[in-house]
N, C-alpha and C positions, 0 to 999 in steps of 0.2 A: 155527125156522130162518128163516122168512120175516121175522119181526120183527127178527132180527139183521141180515139182509140190508138191510132198510129203514133200520135205524140206521146201518149202515156206509155206505149210499148217501148218507144225510143228512150224515154226517160228512165224506165225500169231497166232497160238494157245497159244504159250508161252507168246507172248506179251499181249494177252487178259487176260491170267491168272495173269500176273504181274500187269496189270492195275487193275484187280479185287482185288488183294491183297492190292495194294496201296489204292484203294478206301475204302476197309474195314478198313485199318489202319487209314485213315483220319476220317472216321466215328467214329471209336472207340476213337481216340484222342479227337475229338470234344465232344463226349458224356462224356468222362472222365472229360474234362475241365468243362463241364456243371455240372457234379456231384460235382466236387470240389467247384464250385461257390455256389451251393445249400447248401453244407455242411458248408463252411467257411463264406459265406457272407450273409446268410439269418438267419432265426430263429434257425437253427441247428448250434451248435458250437462244433467242435471236441475239446477234452481235450488233453492237452500236457502232455505226460508221457515220461519215459525213458525205453528202453528195458533193462530188467534185464540181466546182463551178464551171459552167459551160460544157458539161459532159452529158447532157440529156440529148442523145442523138435522134431518137425517135420515140414512139409511144410504148416501147417495151425493152429498151436498152439504155443503160447509163453506167457511169463509173462512180465508184465510191472510194474514199481514202480514210486511212486511220494511221496517223504517224507517217512512216515511210512506206506503208503498205498501200497498194492500189488494186482494186478488183474491177473487172468489167462484168456487169451483171445483166443477165437476161431474165426477164420476168417469167416465173414458172406458170405454165398453163395458158398463156395468152399469146396472141399474135396481132400486132397493130399494123395498120396499113404502112407500106413502104413510103418513104418521103416523096417519091415521084408519083405515087398513086393519089387519086382523089382522097381527101381527108388525112393524108399522111402528115402534112404540116400541122393541121388542126389537132391531130392526135398527139403529136410531140408537144405542141403548145399547151394542150390540156394537162398533160403530165407535168409540165413546167409549172402550171398554175396550181396544181395540187401540192407540189413540193414547196412552192412559195408560201404555203400556209404554215410551214414549220420554219425552224431556224437553220435548216440544212441537215439536221439530225435525221438519220434513217436507220431503222431496225432491219437487219438482214438475217433471214433464216436460210442458210445454204441448203439446197436439196441435192444437187449433183453438179457435175461439170459437163458441158455439152462438147460436141466434137470440134468446136472452134476454140476451146479453152476458156469459155466464159463460165462464170458461176451462175447456175440457174437457181433462182431464189424466190422466196416469199418476201414481200417488202411492206413495212408499215412506217408511217411518219406520225410523230406526235404533233398535235395542233397547238399553235400558240393561242392564247397566252398562258393557259394553265397546264398544258401538256397532259391533262387527264384523258382527253379524248384522242383517238388515233384514227387514221385512214389506212385501210388495207388497200394499197395501190393496185395490186393485181385485180381485185374485184371491182374497185372504183372505175378502172379503165374500161372494163367490160360493161358494167352497168350504165355507163354514160354513152355506150355505143362507139367508143374510141378504140376498141380492140375486140377481136373474136375470142371466144373460149376455144383454145387449141386442144381439143379433146385427145388428139393423137399423142400429145406430150404432157398431159396433165395428170397421168396416173399416179405419180409420186408426190404431187402437190398436196399440201394440207388443205388447200381451199378448193379442190376439184369440184365438190358439190356446190359450193358457193358460186363458183364461176358459171356453172350451168344455170343456176337460178338467176344470177345477175344478167346472163344473156337473155333469158326469157323476159325479164323486165324491159331490157333494151329493145327486144323485138316487139313486145306488146305496145311500147310507146313510140316505136319507129324512130329511135334515136341513132344518130351518127351513121354507122355502117348499115343500119337496118332501114334507113330512109332513102330508098332508091335501090338500084341494082349494082352494088359494089362488088368488085372482084376480091376474093379472099387473098391475102398476101402470099400464102403458100402456092396458090394457083398462079399468081402474078410472077413470082420468082421462077416457077417452072417454065412459064411461057416466055420469059426474058433471058433464058440461059444462052 
């Protein structure tokens, strides 16, 4: 009887965790749709660019082109592992796989310029074949555990709340940087100066 009770308790616990994760995902998806509406359908308008071939350096930096213009973009509110860190290459490759779902078109909402002259931005890609659906890259990288929510620098981001929720999902599911004892990139950079 005790064993049956323990099994039932475990099953109930797993069901509650599953419901909690689904609830978080619905909240995040709704919030992301709200952010997309704010960006594309109000006063803010994202600019359409193309991802420069071969320019995805890591999980939070890439270059975009439009005619003769070129921008180096730093994702707003996230920090991915450095390439020399564990999961650094995986993070970069995951971003490449997301961008491969589009035809190279990327929507850029510039937020500010950082001290290195990079444009800090929110980024979306339309998904082939119908381009009706979009992936918010900042949030997708955090939700997959391929980047941390960089709270110190997310205050101006449209998606700051979404990044926090996405990080909770990645933590709950022990994805990527949450599966083990991974050093945060800002700590890694500080210790390797």
